[in-house]
C-alpha positions in Angstrom: 13.0 25.9 19.5 11.1 28.1 17.1 9.4 26.5 14.0 8.4 28.1 10.7 5.3 28.6 10.5 2.3 30.3 8.4 4.5 31.3 5.4 3.2 31.7 2.3 3.3 29.7 -1.3 5.1 33.2 -2.4 7.5 32.9 0.1 8.5 29.5 0.0 8.7 29.3 -3.7 11.9 32.1 -3.0 13.2 30.3 -0.8 13.1 27.6 -2.7 14.8 29.7 -5.5 17.4 30.7 -3.3 18.5 27.3 -2.5 18.5 25.8 -5.7 20.5 29.2 -6.9 23.1 28.4 -3.4 23.3 24.8 -5.0 24.1 25.5 -8.3 26.8 27.1 -7.4 28.7 24.0 -6.6 28.7 22.3 -10.1 32.3 21.3 -9.5 33.2 18.7 -7.2 37.2 18.4 -6.2 38.2 14.5 -7.3 38.1 12.3 -4.5 40.8 10.0 -3.9 38.9 6.8 -4.7 35.6 6.2 -6.1 33.1 3.9 -5.1 32.8 0.2 -6.4 30.5 -0.6 -8.8 27.8 -2.7 -7.8 24.5 -3.7 -8.7 21.8 -1.0 -7.5 21.6 2.6 -9.6 19.6 4.3 -11.8 20.3 3.2 -15.5 18.0 1.9 -17.2 17.5 -1.1 -14.7 16.7 -0.7 -10.8 19.4 -1.4 -8.7 22.5 -0.9 -11.0 25.2 2.3 -10.2 24.5 5.2 -13.1 27.8 5.1 -14.4 30.8 2.8 -13.7 33.6 3.6 -10.4 36.4 2.6 -9.3 37.2 0.3 -6.3 36.6 2.3 -2.7 38.6 1.9 0.1 36.3 -0.4 2.5 34.7 0.6 5.4 34.9 -1.7 8.5 31.2 0.0 10.2 28.6 -0.4 7.4 24.9 -0.1 7.9 22.8 -2.4 6.3 19.8 -0.8 5.3 16.7 -3.4 3.6 13.4 -2.6 2.0 11.0 -5.4 2.8 8.1 -3.2 0.8 7.9 0.6 -0.4 10.1 0.6 -3.0 8.4 -2.0 -6.0 4.8 0.1 -6.0 2.3 2.0 -3.6 2.0 0.6 -0.1 3.5 -2.3 2.2 6.0 0.0 3.0 8.8 -1.5 5.7 12.5 -0.6 5.9 15.2 -2.4 7.9 18.2 -0.7 9.3 21.2 -3.5 10.9 24.1 -2.9 12.4 25.7 -6.1 13.8 23.6 -7.2 16.5 21.1 -4.5 16.1 18.1 -4.2 14.3 15.4 -1.2 13.5 12.1 -1.5 11.6 10.6 1.5 9.9 7.0 0.9 9.4 4.8 -2.2 8.9 2.2 -1.6 6.0 -0.3 -3.4 3.4 -1.1 -3.3 -0.4 -4.4 -4.0 -1.9 -4.6 -6.8 -4.3 -3.9 -6.0 -7.7 -5.6 -8.0 -10.5 -5.9 -11.3 -11.0 -5.2 -11.7 -7.2 -8.5 -13.8 -6.4 -10.1 -13.8 -3.3 -6.9 -12.6 -2.1 -8.0 -9.9 0.6 -4.8 -8.1 2.2 -1.2 -8.4 0.4 1.9 -8.0 3.3 5.5 -7.8 3.4 7.9 -11.2 3.3 9.2 -11.0 7.1 11.2 -14.2 6.8 14.5 -12.3 7.3 13.5 -10.7 10.3 12.2 -14.1 12.1 15.4 -15.2 11.4 17.1 -12.4 13.0 14.3 -11.9 15.9 16.8 -11.5 18.8 18.3 -8.4 17.0 15.1 -6.4 16.6 15.3 -3.4 19.2 12.3 -1.6 17.8 9.1 -1.1 15.0 8.7 2.5 14.5 5.6 3.8 12.6 6.0 7.5 11.3 2.4 7.6 10.6 -1.6 5.6 10.7 -2.1 5.3 7.1 -2.8 1.5 6.3 0.3 1.6 4.0 2.8 1.8 6.9 0.5 0.0 9.5 -1.9 -1.6 8.2 0.5 -5.2 8.8 1.3 -5.1 12.3 -1.6 -7.3 13.4 0.4 -10.1 11.4 4.1 -8.9 12.3 2.8 -8.9 16.2 1.8 -12.8 15.7 5.2 -13.6 14.9 7.4 -11.1 16.8 7.1 -9.8 19.7 8.8 -6.3 19.3 8.0 -3.4 21.3 6.0 -0.7 18.8 6.6 3.4 19.0 4.7 5.4 17.3 2.8 9.2 17.9 -0.4 8.9 19.9 -2.8 9.3 16.9 -1.0 6.4 15.1 -0.9 4.2 18.1 -4.9 5.3 18.7 -5.6 4.1 15.1 -3.5 0.9 15.6 -4.7 -0.2 19.0 -8.4 -0.7 17.3 -6.6 -2.7 14.7 -5.1 -4.9 17.4 -8.3 -5.2 19.4 -10.3 -6.8 16.6 -6.9 -9.1 16.3 -6.7 -10.3 20.4 -3.5 -8.6 20.7 -4.2 -5.6 22.2 -3.2 -6.7 25.7 -0.4 -8.3 24.7 1.3 -5.6 22.4 4.1 -3.2 23.5 3.2 0.1 22.6 4.8 3.1 23.5 3.8 6.9 22.6 6.5 9.2 20.9 6.2 12.7 20.7 8.0 15.0 18.1 10.9 16.7 18.9 11.7 13.7 21.3 14.9 11.3 20.6 15.1 7.6 21.4 17.7 5.2 21.6 17.3 1.2 20.4 20.6 -0.6 20.8 22.8 1.4 18.6 20.7 3.8 17.0 19.8 6.9 18.4 16.0 8.0 16.7 14.9 11.9 16.5 11.5 12.3 16.0 10.8 15.4 13.2 7.3 16.8 12.8 5.9 16.6 8.9 2.7 17.4 7.6 1.2 15.0 5.8 -3.1 14.2 5.2 -3.2 12.6 9.2 -2.2 14.2 12.6 1.4 13.5 13.9 2.9 11.7 10.8 6.7 12.4 11.8 10.2 12.0 9.5 13.1 10.4 11.8 16.3 11.3 11.6 18.6 8.2 12.5 21.7 8.5 14.1 24.4 4.9 13.4 28.0 4.5 13.3 28.1 5.3 9.7 26.6 8.5 10.3 23.4 10.7 10.4 20.3 9.0 8.6 16.9 11.2 7.5 14.0 9.5 6.6 11.1 11.8 5.7 8.4 9.1 5.8 5.1 11.0 4.1 4.8 14.5 4.1 4.0 17.8 1.9 5.1 21.1 3.0 1.8 22.7 4.2 1.5 26.1 6.3 -1.9 26.1 6.9 -2.8 22.8 7.6 -6.3 21.7 9.0 -5.1 20.7 12.0 -1.7 19.6 14.0 1.8 20.9 13.8 3.7 22.1 10.5 6.5 20.6 9.0 9.8 21.2 11.1 11.4 23.0 8.2 14.0 24.3 10.4 15.1 21.5 12.2 16.1 19.7 8.5 18.2 22.7 8.0 20.4 22.4 11.2 20.5 18.4 10.5 21.7 19.7 7.2 24.1 22.0 8.2 25.9 19.4 11.2 25.7 16.7 8.0 23.6 14.5 6.9 25.1 11.2 4.9 21.9 9.2 3.6 18.8 10.8 2.6 16.0 8.6 2.4 13.0 10.4 0.8 9.0 10.1 -0.1 8.8 9.6 -4.0 5.1 9.5 -4.6 4.6 13.2 -6.2 8.3 13.2 -7.4 7.2 13.5 -10.9 4.4 16.0 -10.2 6.3 19.9 -10.7 5.1 22.3 -8.7 3.7 22.6 -4.7 1.4 20.1 -3.4 -1.4 22.8 -2.7 -2.7 22.9 1.1 -5.4 21.0 2.4 -7.6 23.9 3.5 -7.7 24.4 0.0 -10.4 22.3 -0.5 -12.9 24.1 1.6 -13.9 26.3 -1.2 -13.8 23.8 -3.4 -16.1 21.3 -1.8 -18.6 24.5 -0.5 -20.8 24.7 -3.6 -21.9 20.9 -3.2 -22.5 21.0 0.2 -24.7 24.0 -0.3 -27.0 22.2 -2.4 -30.7 21.8 -1.4 -31.7 18.8 -3.2 -29.3 16.0 -2.8 -27.7 14.3 -0.6 -24.1 13.9 -0.3 -22.2 10.8 -0.7 -18.0 11.5 -0.1 -15.5 8.8 -0.3 -12.1 9.3 1.0 -10.0 7.4 2.8 -11.1 6.5 6.4 -7.5 7.8 7.7 -7.4 10.9 6.3 -8.9 12.5 9.3 -8.2 16.2 7.7 -10.5 15.4 4.7 -13.2 13.6 7.2 -12.9 17.0 9.3 -14.4 19.2 6.8 -16.5 17.5 5.3 -18.0 17.6 8.7 -17.6 21.4 9.5 -19.2 21.9 5.8 -21.8 19.7 6.1 -22.3 21.7 9.7 -22.9 25.2 8.1 -25.1 23.8 6.0 -27.3 21.9 8.6 -26.5 18.5 7.3 -26.6 15.5 9.9 -23.7 13.1 9.3 -23.7 9.0 8.6 -19.9 7.1 8.6 -20.4 4.4 6.5 -17.9 1.2 6.5 -16.2 -0.2 9.5 -12.8 1.1 9.2 -14.1 4.8 9.3 -16.2 5.0 12.3 -13.6 3.4 14.0 -10.8 5.8 12.9 -13.2 8.4 13.5 -14.1 7.3 17.0 -10.5 6.7 17.9 -9.8 10.3 16.3 -12.6 12.1 18.5 -11.3 9.8 21.4 -7.8 11.3 21.6 -8.9 15.1 21.1 -8.3 15.4 17.3 -11.2 15.6 16.1 -14.1 17.9 16.9 -18.0 17.0 16.4 -20.6 19.7 16.3 -23.2 18.3 19.2 -25.8 16.3 17.1 -24.7 16.1 14.3 -23.4 12.9 13.8 -26.7 10.2 13.0 -26.8 6.3 14.1 -27.7 3.6 11.3 -31.0 3.5 13.4 -32.2 7.6 12.1 -31.2 6.6 8.5 -34.4 5.9 7.3 -36.0 9.1 9.2 -33.7 11.2 8.1 -33.9 14.0 5.6 -32.2 13.2 2.4 -31.6 16.6 1.2 -30.2 17.2 4.2 -27.8 14.5 4.8 -23.9 13.7 4.3 -22.5 10.1 4.5 -19.0 9.9 4.6 -17.8 6.6 3.2 -14.8 4.2 2.2 -14.2 2.7 -1.1 -13.1 5.3 -2.8 -10.3 2.9 -4.2 -12.8 0.5 -5.1 -12.1 -1.7 -3.0 -14.3 -4.7 -3.3 -17.1 -5.2 -0.2 -16.4 -1.6 1.1 -19.7 0.2 1.4 -19.0 2.2 -1.4 -19.1 -0.8 -3.5 -21.7 -2.1 -1.8 -24.0 0.6 -2.4 -22.5 1.1 -6.4 -23.8 -2.7 -6.5 -27.2 -2.4 -5.1 -26.2 -4.7 -2.1 -25.7 -2.2 0.8 -28.6 -3.2 3.3 -29.4 0.4 4.2 -28.6 2.1 1.9 -29.7 2.6 -1.9 -28.8 5.4 -4.1 -30.3 7.1 -7.2 -30.8 10.0 -9.0 -30.9 12.6 -5.7 -27.6 11.7 -4.5 -24.2 13.3 -5.8 -21.4 11.0 -5.0 -17.9 12.5 -4.6 -14.3 10.7 -4.8 -12.6 12.7 -2.9 -9.3 10.8 -3.5 -7.3 9.7 -6.7 -6.8 6.1 -7.3 -3.9 4.1 -6.2 -1.8 2.8 -9.5 -3.6 -0.5 -9.8 -6.4 0.4 -8.7 -7.9 2.9 -11.8 -10.1 0.1 -12.9 -12.0 -0.9 -9.8 -12.4 2.9 -9.5 -14.2 2.6 -12.9 -16.1 -0.3 -12.3 -17.4 1.8 -9.1 -18.5 5.2 -10.8 -20.1 3.0 -13.9 -22.2 1.6 -10.8 -23.6 4.5 -9.6 -23.9 6.3 -12.8 -26.3 3.4 -13.6 -28.3 3.6 -10.3 -28.9 7.8 -11.2 -26.4 9.1 -9.4 -24.1 12.0 -10.3 -20.5 11.5 -9.8 -17.8 14.1 -9.3 -14.1 13.2 -8.9 -10.7 15.1 -9.7 -11.3 14.9 -12.8 -14.3 17.0 -13.4 -13.1 19.6 -10.1 -10.6 20.1 -7.7 -12.2 17.4 -4.9 -8.6 16.2 -3.4 -5.6 17.5 -2.4 -2.7 14.9 -2.1 -0.8 14.9 0.9 2.5 13.9 -1.1 5.4 16.5 -1.7 5.9 17.8 -5.4 9.2 18.3 -7.0 9.7 21.4 -5.9 8.9 20.7 -2.2 11.6 18.0 -2.8 14.5 20.0 -4.0 13.7 22.2 -0.9 14.6 18.5 1.3 17.3 18.0 -0.5 18.5 21.2 -0.4 17.9 22.1 3.3 19.8 18.7 4.2 22.4 18.6 1.6 23.3 14.7 1.5 25.9 13.3 0.8 24.2 10.1 -0.6 20.2 9.7 -1.5 18.3 7.1 -1.7 14.2 7.5 -3.1 11.3 5.5 -1.3 7.7 5.0 -0.9 6.7 4.6 -4.4 6.7 2.6 -8.0 10.4 2.6 -10.1 9.0 5.6 -12.4 8.6 7.4 -8.9 11.6 6.6 -7.5 13.8 7.0 -11.0 12.1 10.7 -11.7 13.3 11.5 -8.2 16.9 10.1 -9.2 16.9 12.3 -12.1 15.7 15.5 -9.6 18.5 14.7 -7.5 21.3 14.6 -10.2 19.5 17.7 -11.1 20.4 19.0 -7.6 24.4 18.5 -7.7 24.4 14.7 -6.4 26.7 12.4 -8.6 25.8 9.2 -9.8 27.9 6.9 -8.0 25.6 8.5 -4.7 22.4 7.7 -5.3 20.9 4.2 -5.7 17.2 2.8 -6.5 16.7 0.0 -4.3 14.7 -3.2 -5.1 12.4 -5.0 -2.2 15.0 -7.5 -0.9 18.2 -6.2 -1.9 20.7 -5.0 0.9 22.4 -1.7 0.6 25.3 -0.9 3.1 26.5 2.5 4.1 29.3 2.9 5.5 31.9 6.4 5.8 32.7 6.2 2.4 31.0 3.8 0.9 27.5 3.3 -0.6 26.8 -0.1 -2.3 24.4 -2.9 -2.5 26.4 -6.1 -1.1 23.5 -8.9 -1.8 19.7 -9.8 -0.6 17.8 -11.2 1.5 14.5 -13.2 1.7 11.6 -11.1 0.4 8.4 -10.5 -1.3 4.6 -10.1 -0.9 2.9 -12.5 1.4 -1.3 -12.7 0.6 -3.8 -12.9 3.1 -7.0 -14.8 2.5 -9.7 -14.5 5.1 -7.8 -16.1 8.1 -4.9 -17.7 6.0 -1.8 -15.1 6.0 0.2 -16.7 3.5 -1.2 -20.1 2.5 -2.4 -19.0 -1.4 0.6 -19.3 -3.3 0.9 -19.0 -7.0 -0.1 -22.5 -7.6 -3.6 -21.8 -6.0 -4.0 -18.3 -7.6 -3.6 -19.9 -11.2 -6.1 -22.1 -10.7 -8.7 -19.3 -9.6 -7.3 -17.7 -12.4 -8.5 -20.5 -14.5 -11.7 -20.8 -12.8 -12.8 -18.0 -13.5 -11.7 -17.8 -17.2 -12.7 -21.1 -17.7 -14.4 -22.9 -15.0 -14.8 -26.8 -13.5 -15.1 -29.6 -14.5 -15.6 -33.1 -12.2 -15.6 -36.3 -13.9 -16.8 -39.4 -11.7 -16.7 -42.5 -12.4 -16.6 -46.2 -10.9 -14.3 -49.0 -11.5 -12.7 -51.9 -10.8 -9.4 -51.9 -11.1 -8.9 -55.6 -10.7 -11.0 -56.8 -13.2 -9.9 -53.7 -15.4 -13.7 -52.3 -16.1 -15.1 -49.3 -15.8 -18.9 -50.1 -13.5 -21.5 -48.0 -14.7 -22.2 -44.6 -16.4 -19.4 -42.0 -16.3 -21.0 -38.5 -14.5 -20.0 -35.3 -15.6 -20.4 -31.9 -13.4 -19.2 -28.7 -14.8 -19.8 -24.8 -13.0 -18.5 -22.1 -15.5 -17.4 -24.1 -18.8 -20.1 -25.1 -21.7 -18.4 -27.6 -24.0 -21.9 -28.0 -26.7 -24.1 -25.9 -28.2 -26.7 -28.2 -26.2 -25.0 -28.3 -22.9 -24.5 -32.1 -23.2 -21.5 -33.6 -21.7 -22.2 -36.9 -24.0 -19.1 -37.1 -26.4 -16.6 -36.2 -23.3 -18.3 -39.2 -21.7 -16.9 -41.4 -23.8 -13.3 -40.0 -24.0 -13.4 -40.7 -20.1 -15.1 -43.9 -20.3 -11.9 -44.9 -23.6 -9.4 -43.1 -21.3 -10.1 -45.5 -17.9 -9.9 -48.7 -20.2 -7.4 -47.8 -22.0 -4.6 -47.3 -19.1 -5.9 -50.3 -17.6 -5.7 -51.8 -20.8 -2.0 -51.2 -20.4 -2.2 -52.6 -16.8 -2.2 -49.3 -15.3 -4.3 -49.7 -12.1 -3.3 -47.2 -9.6 -6.2 -44.7 -8.7 -3.3 -41.6 -9.0 -2.1 -42.5 -12.5 -5.3 -43.3 -13.6 -6.6 -40.1 -12.7 -3.8 -38.4 -14.0 -4.1 -40.1 -17.3 -8.3 -39.3 -17.7 -7.5 -35.5 -16.5 -4.4 -35.8 -19.4 -6.8 -37.0 -22.2 -10.2 -35.0 -21.7 -7.7 -31.9 -21.9 -6.2 -32.2 -24.9 -9.7 -33.3 -26.3 -11.5 -30.1 -24.5 -8.1 -28.1 -25.4 -8.5 -29.2 -29.1 -12.0 -28.5 -29.7 -13.0 -25.3 -27.2 -9.6 -24.0 -26.7 -10.5 -23.6 -23.0 -8.6 -24.9 -20.0 -11.0 -25.7 -17.4 -9.4 -27.3 -14.0 -11.0 -31.0 -14.3 -11.4 -32.8 -11.2 -11.4 -36.5 -11.5 -13.0 -38.7 -8.9 -12.2 -42.4 -9.2 -14.8 -44.6 -6.9 -13.3 -48.2 -6.3 -15.7 -51.0 -6.2 -15.1 -54.0 -3.7 
């Protein structure tokens, strides 16, 4: 089938205007015999509420359950369940990075309790593309559920590296799919549609269900001149729209941005002048999975005679996978090994590194803090942050910028000049997808609530009715029938914290203790007691970390408080060690709070004298 290629932005804008004009002629819809029952999910002041009240609809016998387990309450952790009777397919399985206050947490993944409870129904895990927020949690998923995984060649190539790190590659059931193919999973038939994103071989999904056709766009933008790979198959979206689309689920990340997202190729002219400089080493930070961006940086480096060094494990792994699979083309002799670094002319060197989001312990983070073993940053370095901060990461990115500036480096980011282009569709591109698919119902996905709500408002402006739009919430069950579209309940959901090798063992209590340790420190109170005699033997010892009680640093007063607390408790015939510890903790916390207004973690250690 022929595909739309090589169109200019002006042509796209003209097409969009024609679509919008045609939609504008359909402002009035004939009255329906019945309207949908009011539920708890629509686009008013609260998520998951109807935009206006409606009357009870006729009940559908055949409804498909759509359950977001992530991707609807922030950027990341994308995961959506589609369920009909005894069949389930899962779309994407991503992670997100820890937010402020998640001390010591490495990653955040979706809670898959519901899927574990219904494991016998799961027919497939389908991946739309190879970004961390869509595939990063797959190893943790497969450790608990043996489910076949489907994705394009590039997506599975990146995933294989992750599975190998976790020791799962030889056990995983991976099947490659290609854009244009159709596969059947139980009652669901899924067609894979080519879309353009910031990584090769991203796909949208057309899911045929008993309740009608569902289109899930995945992450996309409309770029007719991508650095590599196929363009978005707008013709297929239009053909499916002409056949009838019951529900559109569409990427909302850039719903607040007007106009069109620029082509990735626009970056070349913005970045090239920096690579032409002859007195600077270039340090370019971007997402490791943004293969298009990394390829452009390598091309510019080769043009100006620069050797390239890849910094960061994920950068090395993903680039090696892209080269092996034929998605990246590296000029001979341009990539440098770590052993070459000390011999290279810094002014003819480019470092491509991870850490553009300020992730702790990333390569750029260690450079900014002076903790990188091989690379030190100084006044001859130009650091290009070729990314925009994910919401919630702004403070971490600022900290890295400050660290780099303190070391004398010059830092360029998107606020200075155009060194980043988004991989997500802006408002006019979203309107085009709506106009092409002409959905009966709409559910915005992938974003924070403000993004989802803005996308819902955009759908209203395209002529949809409030009753036909639902803003989803994580864990809410949305049922789609031939005549109904409503929220009917909820399932176990949330976020699971990954801390080292521990998955899910860090809960709110642990985080609360870590927060107190970080803010107020810890106090260990040690005493020897003869509980039979009701006496304390020897001195009470106090050890502190991160906590100061008095200006001279002594704890004499607290020792007296601890001694009196134990003697008073035993005088009241309290002899159980745990009860004594609890009384000691309460008495000391009260005195410390009154004098210092601090709340350190207090750990009593009571040794019984025999």
